[in-house]
C-alpha positions in Angstrom: 100.9 14.4 -63.1 98.1 16.8 -61.1 98.3 17.0 -57.1 94.6 16.0 -57.6 95.4 12.6 -59.2 96.3 10.8 -55.9 93.5 11.0 -53.5 94.3 13.4 -50.5 93.2 11.5 -47.9 95.2 9.0 -48.8 98.3 10.9 -49.2 98.1 12.6 -46.1 97.8 9.2 -44.1 100.9 7.8 -45.9 102.9 11.3 -44.9 101.8 11.1 -41.3 102.6 7.5 -41.0 105.7 7.2 -42.7 107.6 10.8 -42.5 106.6 12.2 -39.0 109.1 10.5 -37.0 110.0 12.1 -34.0 113.6 12.3 -34.5 116.4 14.9 -34.5 115.4 18.0 -37.2 116.0 16.7 -40.6 114.7 17.5 -43.8 113.1 15.1 -45.7 111.8 14.6 -49.4 109.5 11.0 -49.7 108.7 10.4 -53.5 104.9 9.5 -54.1 105.2 9.0 -57.9 107.8 8.8 -60.2 108.7 8.6 -64.1 112.1 9.3 -65.6 113.3 10.5 -69.2 116.4 11.8 -70.8 116.3 15.0 -71.8 118.6 17.9 -73.1 121.7 16.0 -72.2 120.1 15.2 -68.3 119.0 12.1 -66.4 115.3 13.3 -64.9 113.3 11.9 -62.2 109.9 14.1 -61.5 106.4 13.4 -60.0 104.9 14.2 -56.5 106.5 13.9 -53.1 106.1 15.0 -49.5 108.1 17.9 -48.5 108.5 17.6 -44.6 111.1 18.7 -41.5 111.3 15.4 -39.7 111.1 15.9 -35.8 108.9 19.0 -36.6 105.9 20.5 -38.2 107.3 23.6 -40.1 106.8 24.1 -43.7 110.1 24.3 -45.7 110.8 26.7 -48.4 111.7 24.6 -51.1 113.5 27.5 -52.5 116.4 26.8 -49.9 116.5 23.3 -50.6 119.9 22.2 -52.6 120.6 18.5 -53.6 124.4 17.2 -52.9 126.3 14.0 -53.4 129.0 13.2 -50.8 131.4 14.4 -53.8 130.0 17.3 -55.1 127.7 20.1 -53.9 124.7 21.2 -56.3 125.2 17.9 -57.7 121.5 17.9 -59.0 118.8 20.3 -59.6 115.7 19.9 -58.1 112.5 22.1 -59.1 109.1 22.1 -57.4 105.5 23.2 -58.7 105.5 25.8 -56.0 107.2 27.3 -53.0 105.3 25.5 -50.1 103.4 23.2 -51.7 100.2 22.3 -50.4 99.9 22.1 -46.6 99.3 19.0 -44.6 97.2 19.0 -41.2 99.9 17.6 -39.4 103.1 19.2 -40.9 104.9 19.3 -44.3 103.6 19.8 -47.6 102.8 17.7 -50.7 104.4 19.1 -54.1 105.2 18.4 -57.5 109.1 17.9 -57.9 111.5 17.6 -60.7 115.2 16.2 -60.5 117.8 16.7 -62.9 121.6 15.5 -63.4 123.9 16.4 -65.9 124.9 13.1 -67.8 128.3 14.8 -68.8 129.0 16.0 -65.0 127.7 12.8 -63.6 130.7 10.8 -65.5 132.9 12.0 -62.7 130.3 10.8 -59.9 131.5 7.9 -57.8 129.1 5.0 -58.8 127.0 5.0 -56.1 125.6 8.5 -55.4 122.9 9.0 -52.3 121.5 12.3 -53.0 121.4 14.5 -49.8 119.1 17.3 -49.3 120.2 20.2 -47.3 118.4 22.8 -46.1 119.9 25.7 -44.2 122.7 23.9 -42.8 120.5 21.1 -42.0 121.3 17.5 -43.7 118.6 15.3 -44.7 117.6 12.9 -47.8 115.6 11.7 -50.1 113.0 8.2 -49.9 112.7 6.6 -53.0 109.6 5.7 -51.9 107.3 7.8 -49.2 105.5 4.3 -48.4 108.4 2.6 -47.2 110.6 4.4 -45.0 112.1 2.1 -42.9 113.7 -0.3 -45.5 114.6 -0.7 -49.3 113.1 -3.0 -51.5 115.9 -3.0 -54.2 113.8 -1.1 -56.9 115.4 0.8 -59.7 114.5 3.5 -62.4 114.9 3.1 -66.2 118.1 2.4 -67.0 119.9 5.0 -69.4 122.8 3.5 -71.6 125.1 6.0 -73.8 128.6 5.4 -75.1 129.0 2.4 -72.9 128.0 4.2 -69.7 124.8 3.0 -67.5 123.2 5.9 -65.3 120.2 5.2 -63.1 118.0 5.8 -60.2 117.7 3.0 -57.5 116.6 2.3 -54.0 119.2 2.0 -51.4 119.0 -0.6 -48.5 117.3 2.0 -46.0 115.1 3.4 -48.8 117.2 6.3 -49.8 117.3 7.7 -53.6 120.5 6.7 -54.8 122.2 7.8 -58.4 124.2 4.8 -60.0 126.8 5.5 -62.6 128.8 2.6 -64.1 130.2 0.8 -67.3 126.9 -0.6 -69.0 126.3 -4.5 -69.0 124.2 -6.9 -71.0 121.4 -7.2 -68.5 120.8 -3.5 -68.7 119.0 -4.3 -72.0 115.4 -5.1 -72.5 116.0 -8.7 -74.1 118.3 -9.4 -71.2 115.9 -8.3 -68.4 113.3 -11.0 -70.3 115.5 -13.7 -70.1 116.0 -13.1 -66.3 112.5 -13.2 -65.8 112.0 -16.3 -68.1 114.6 -18.1 -65.8 113.0 -17.0 -62.7 109.7 -19.0 -64.0 112.0 -21.9 -65.1 113.3 -22.0 -61.6 109.9 -22.0 -59.8 109.2 -25.3 -61.5 112.0 -26.9 -60.9 112.0 -26.0 -57.3 108.4 -27.5 -57.3 109.0 -30.6 -58.8 112.2 -31.3 -56.5 109.7 -30.6 -53.5 107.0 -33.1 -54.9 110.1 -35.7 -55.1 110.8 -35.2 -51.5 107.3 -35.7 -50.3 107.7 -38.9 -52.0 110.4 -39.9 -49.6 113.6 -39.6 -52.0 116.4 -37.9 -51.0 116.7 -34.1 -51.2 120.3 -33.9 -50.7 120.5 -33.2 -54.6 119.3 -29.1 -53.8 121.8 -27.2 -55.9 124.4 -25.4 -54.8 125.9 -22.6 -56.5 129.7 -21.5 -56.3 131.8 -18.8 -58.3 134.6 -16.5 -57.9 134.8 -12.6 -58.9 132.4 -12.0 -61.4 131.5 -15.6 -62.2 135.0 -15.4 -64.7 137.7 -16.9 -62.1 139.0 -20.2 -61.7 141.9 -19.7 -59.6 140.8 -19.1 -56.2 139.3 -20.9 -53.0 136.1 -21.5 -54.5 137.4 -23.7 -57.5 140.1 -25.6 -54.9 136.9 -26.4 -52.6 134.8 -27.2 -55.6 137.2 -30.0 -56.8 137.3 -31.4 -53.8 133.5 -31.6 -53.1 133.6 -33.4 -56.6 136.1 -35.7 -55.6 134.1 -36.1 -52.5 131.1 -37.3 -54.6 128.7 -34.2 -54.2 127.1 -33.9 -57.8 124.9 -31.2 -56.7 127.7 -28.5 -56.7 127.7 -26.4 -59.8 130.4 -23.8 -60.7 129.9 -20.8 -62.8 132.7 -19.9 -65.0 133.3 -17.8 -68.1 133.6 -20.9 -71.2 136.6 -19.5 -72.6 138.8 -19.4 -69.3 142.4 -20.7 -69.8 142.2 -22.3 -66.4 139.4 -25.1 -67.5 140.8 -25.8 -70.8 142.7 -29.0 -69.4 140.4 -29.6 -66.9 139.6 -33.2 -66.3 136.2 -34.4 -67.4 135.1 -35.3 -63.8 134.9 -31.5 -62.9 133.9 -30.2 -66.4 130.9 -32.0 -66.1 129.3 -29.8 -63.4 130.5 -26.4 -65.0 128.1 -23.7 -65.6 129.2 -21.4 -68.1 128.7 -17.2 -67.3 125.5 -15.5 -68.6 123.9 -18.8 -69.9 120.3 -19.7 -69.5 121.7 -22.3 -66.8 123.2 -19.9 -64.9 120.7 -17.5 -64.6 118.2 -20.4 -63.8 121.0 -21.5 -61.1 120.8 -17.9 -59.3 117.0 -18.7 -58.5 117.0 -22.3 -58.3 119.7 -22.8 -55.7 119.0 -21.6 -51.9 122.9 -22.3 -51.0 125.7 -19.7 -52.7 129.1 -20.8 -51.8 131.7 -18.0 -53.2 135.0 -15.9 -52.7 132.9 -13.1 -53.8 129.7 -11.2 -52.2 126.3 -12.5 -53.6 126.3 -9.6 -55.7 129.0 -11.3 -58.1 126.7 -14.3 -58.4 125.5 -12.8 -61.8 126.5 -9.0 -62.5 128.0 -6.6 -59.9 125.2 -3.9 -59.5 122.4 -5.4 -61.3 119.3 -3.3 -61.9 116.9 -6.1 -62.0 114.8 -6.3 -58.7 114.2 -10.1 -59.1 117.7 -10.7 -59.0 118.1 -8.3 -56.1 115.8 -9.7 -54.3 117.2 -13.3 -54.3 120.8 -12.3 -53.9 119.5 -10.3 -50.4 116.9 -12.6 -49.5 116.9 -13.6 -45.7 116.0 -17.5 -46.6 119.7 -17.5 -48.5 122.1 -19.3 -47.4 125.3 -18.4 -47.7 129.2 -19.4 -47.3 131.8 -16.6 -47.6 135.0 -18.3 -48.9 137.0 -14.9 -49.2 139.3 -14.1 -52.1 141.6 -12.9 -49.9 142.4 -12.7 -46.0 140.5 -9.6 -44.9 142.6 -8.6 -41.8 143.7 -5.5 -43.7 141.0 -2.4 -44.4 138.5 -2.3 -41.3 135.3 -3.9 -41.8 133.6 -0.5 -40.6 134.2 0.9 -43.3 131.1 2.4 -45.5 132.7 0.4 -48.4 132.6 -3.1 -47.1 129.3 -3.3 -45.8 128.9 -6.2 -48.0 130.9 -8.3 -45.7 129.0 -7.8 -42.9 126.1 -9.9 -41.4 123.1 -9.3 -43.8 120.5 -11.5 -41.4 120.4 -14.5 -44.0 119.1 -17.9 -42.7 122.5 -18.9 -42.7 125.7 -16.8 -43.1 129.0 -17.9 -42.7 132.8 -16.7 -43.3 135.9 -18.2 -43.4 138.7 -17.0 -41.4 142.0 -17.7 -41.1 142.8 -17.1 -37.7 141.7 -16.3 -34.2 142.6 -12.7 -34.7 140.5 -12.5 -38.0 137.5 -13.9 -36.3 138.0 -11.1 -33.7 137.9 -8.4 -36.8 134.9 -10.0 -38.2 133.0 -10.4 -34.5 134.0 -6.6 -33.7 133.5 -4.6 -36.9 131.4 -7.1 -38.8 128.8 -8.0 -36.5 129.4 -11.7 -36.8 128.8 -14.0 -34.0 131.8 -16.8 -33.4 129.3 -19.5 -34.4 129.1 -17.8 -38.1 132.9 -18.3 -38.5 134.9 -21.0 -40.1 138.3 -20.7 -38.4 139.9 -23.0 -40.8 141.9 -21.2 -43.2 141.5 -20.5 -46.9 141.1 -23.1 -49.2 143.0 -21.6 -52.1 145.9 -22.1 -49.7 145.8 -25.8 -50.1 147.0 -25.5 -53.7 149.6 -22.2 -53.0 153.1 -22.7 -53.8 156.1 -20.9 -55.5 159.1 -22.2 -57.7 162.4 -22.2 -56.2 163.8 -19.6 -59.1 161.0 -17.2 -58.6 162.5 -14.1 -59.4 159.5 -11.5 -60.2 159.1 -8.3 -58.8 155.4 -7.6 -58.7 153.8 -4.1 -58.2 149.8 -4.7 -57.1 147.7 -1.9 -55.3 144.0 -2.5 -54.3 141.1 -1.0 -55.9 140.1 2.6 -55.1 136.4 2.3 -55.8 136.2 6.4 -55.7 138.4 6.6 -59.0 136.7 4.3 -61.1 134.5 6.5 -63.2 137.5 8.9 -63.4 139.6 6.0 -64.5 137.3 6.0 -67.8 137.9 9.6 -68.7 141.6 9.3 -67.9 143.5 6.7 -65.9 146.6 8.7 -65.9 145.0 11.3 -63.9 143.9 9.0 -60.6 145.7 8.3 -57.6 145.9 4.9 -58.3 147.7 5.0 -61.7 150.2 7.7 -60.4 151.5 5.5 -57.4 151.7 2.4 -59.6 153.9 4.6 -61.9 155.9 6.3 -58.9 156.4 2.7 -57.4 157.6 1.2 -60.6 159.9 4.1 -61.3 161.4 3.7 -57.5 162.8 0.0 -58.0 166.2 0.2 -58.8 166.9 0.4 -62.9 169.0 -2.9 -63.0 165.7 -4.8 -61.5 163.1 -3.5 -63.8 163.6 -6.0 -66.4 162.2 -8.3 -63.4 158.9 -6.2 -62.9 155.0 -7.1 -63.6 152.3 -4.5 -62.7 149.0 -6.3 -62.1 146.2 -3.8 -62.0 143.3 -4.6 -59.9 140.6 -6.7 -61.5 138.0 -3.7 -61.4 141.0 -1.4 -62.9 142.6 -3.9 -65.4 140.6 -3.1 -68.6 141.8 0.6 -67.8 145.6 -0.2 -67.9 145.2 -2.6 -70.9 144.4 0.5 -73.1 147.1 2.6 -71.8 150.8 3.0 -73.3 153.1 4.3 -71.2 156.6 3.5 -70.2 155.2 0.8 -68.2 153.6 -0.3 -70.9 155.7 -3.5 -71.5 155.1 -4.5 -67.5 151.5 -4.3 -67.1 149.8 -7.5 -67.4 146.4 -8.1 -67.8 144.0 -11.0 -68.1 146.5 -13.6 -66.6 145.9 -16.3 -63.6 147.2 -14.4 -60.5 148.1 -17.7 -59.3 150.5 -18.6 -61.7 152.1 -15.2 -61.6 152.6 -15.4 -58.1 154.6 -18.7 -58.5 157.1 -16.5 -60.1 157.0 -14.1 -57.5 160.1 -13.5 -55.2 158.8 -9.7 -54.1 155.5 -8.0 -53.9 155.1 -4.3 -53.4 151.2 -3.2 -52.7 149.9 -0.5 -50.4 147.1 -2.7 -48.4 145.9 -5.3 -51.3 145.3 -8.7 -49.7 147.5 -10.4 -52.3 149.9 -9.6 -49.7 148.8 -12.6 -47.5 148.9 -14.8 -50.7 152.9 -14.0 -51.6 153.9 -14.0 -48.4 152.3 -17.4 -47.8 154.3 -18.8 -50.6 157.6 -17.4 -49.4 157.6 -13.8 -51.1 158.9 -11.0 -49.3 156.2 -7.6 -49.2 156.8 -4.1 -49.2 154.1 -2.1 -47.9 153.5 1.6 -49.4 151.4 3.7 -47.3 152.4 7.4 -48.1 148.8 7.9 -49.2 147.2 5.7 -46.5 145.5 8.7 -44.8 144.0 10.1 -47.8 142.7 6.7 -48.7 141.0 5.6 -45.3 139.1 8.7 -45.4 137.7 7.9 -48.8 136.4 4.4 -47.2 134.6 6.3 -44.8 134.7 8.0 -41.5 136.2 5.7 -38.9 137.9 3.3 -41.4 141.4 2.4 -40.5 144.1 -0.1 -41.7 144.4 -3.1 -39.1 148.0 -3.7 -40.0 150.3 -1.0 -38.3 153.8 -0.9 -37.1 153.3 -3.6 -34.2 152.0 -6.5 -36.9 153.2 -5.5 -40.5 154.8 -8.4 -41.9 157.0 -6.2 -44.3 158.8 -3.0 -44.6 156.8 -0.1 -44.8 158.0 2.9 -47.1 156.5 6.4 -47.0 158.5 7.9 -50.2 160.1 6.4 -53.9 163.5 6.9 -51.8 162.4 4.0 -49.2 161.1 2.0 -51.7 164.3 1.8 -53.8 166.2 0.7 -50.8 163.7 -1.7 -49.5 163.8 -3.4 -52.9 167.4 -3.7 -52.5 167.3 -5.3 -48.9 164.1 -7.6 -50.0 165.1 -8.7 -53.3 166.0 -12.6 -53.4 166.3 -12.7 -49.4 164.8 -15.0 -47.0 161.5 -13.9 -45.2 162.8 -12.5 -41.4 161.7 -14.5 -38.3 160.0 -11.3 -37.5 158.0 -11.0 -40.5 157.2 -15.0 -40.3 156.2 -14.5 -36.4 153.5 -11.8 -37.1 152.3 -13.2 -40.4 151.5 -16.3 -38.4 149.2 -14.5 -35.6 147.0 -13.3 -38.9 147.2 -16.7 -40.9 147.3 -19.6 -38.8 147.1 -22.7 -41.0 150.3 -24.2 -43.3 149.4 -27.8 -43.3 147.1 -27.9 -46.5 144.1 -29.2 -44.7 142.1 -25.9 -45.0 139.4 -27.5 -47.5 138.9 -30.5 -45.5 138.1 -28.1 -42.4 135.9 -26.2 -44.5 133.8 -29.2 -45.6 133.5 -30.6 -42.0 131.6 -27.3 -40.7 129.5 -27.3 -44.0 128.5 -30.8 -43.0 128.0 -29.6 -39.6 126.0 -26.8 -40.6 123.7 -29.0 -42.9 124.5 -27.5 -46.1 126.0 -31.0 -47.3 125.3 -34.8 -46.1 127.9 -36.7 -45.0 129.4 -39.2 -47.1 
């Protein structure tokens, strides 16, 4: 496309209105038009752009522009139509651009990669759209899929150009995108009918409520426990999305099965759009497909009109909520957003670091704890570390070369030899597929695809770094060992200013910094009762032990008008 293809006066107006903010000097590239293609092993985006120095009217020399991502310098190559472009009256210039990223190199990138503009020591960004400086609108480019890996450009929450690298999913393909569009249209018809009935004086309490757990595939955490309580109470407008082949639903009584919706079915897609209330153990991104590249779905799950109750998949008093990787758990400005917490202490965590108000929190305890128990003869030693997002793509190429794998192996080898037959290694769900394909000395101890709830019933000792499963295990009566030798390095990856909420004054288990310390801690803690010190510390974080958490949550849902009183 030639520069003359866009009316010059209109381009100037947009550049002046959207790009010339009086702030600290920062190089900005604002995209005006874009087309994407894959060519010569590279993913390419090209078109017209505005190049400007925010806070200044100087003309930028494009020869001095470099494109990085947080984990790699010169991650993308950028070319311009001319060195200085066509100068604008009030600063900046219009130019042609082409950004290319090598597909093979990109396999080692993080999942989400913000493109950073470097210019003479200054740092700036690329705007996905120069017409939308302030906020994003969930747009994305064409998705390029090869060898099971999807790559595409997308618009971040604040309109920065971001490059995504992840495992491909079914919704990356045109036929599945068509199904989403059809479901959206059908949901609009269903909503109109329901509103019409409401005008005729009929009860509108039947508006559907969508419930789910991680990736819409589990039936073992707080959402499933609360779902059954709601069905028992007569709420037949709640629907639970789950995999049809999930073993946990095989023997489920018919009264609960009636309102199950199979994951990825047409009804699931329709409910995504038809329901305005989500009650779940995971963020709204899990309602269909994590990191989906579809604007209709993204607009829905990010909608300000959505009413969302976050039940938590585990107590979140662990990694601080000011982390750049935990933005999904902060206040998103929805019409109604509530979070279940387990104590006043955890409530303070959400208020101070997640921007929540006290009235946004249900201080009730997690619903899943109502059904938690442990067998008297529990004797398993379970090793489970938390997910390291920054190693996800690296794990695809060579799991054994990741810090996650090496630490797991180090802990396993530190367990006394006479107790290793008791060890179960539980990879984090987002790492489980990688571990399932690995053969090693740990192979016979690695367990994937099984219910964590069932495994915890037989757990006597848990060894972890900072996984919230520590709270689940301790609640049931198991001892916990924390391995923090890589804590500082991991907190750096979570983002500047991130820290661990647990510390020497409140941690409810032994802290180890070496394999030798792990060995001694296992000997001290295996088949031993929990200490008074640890139970006292734990009770400050998890206050409720009466088995009535679900009842308290339902009372809050009624108070907020999400349920009618029965």
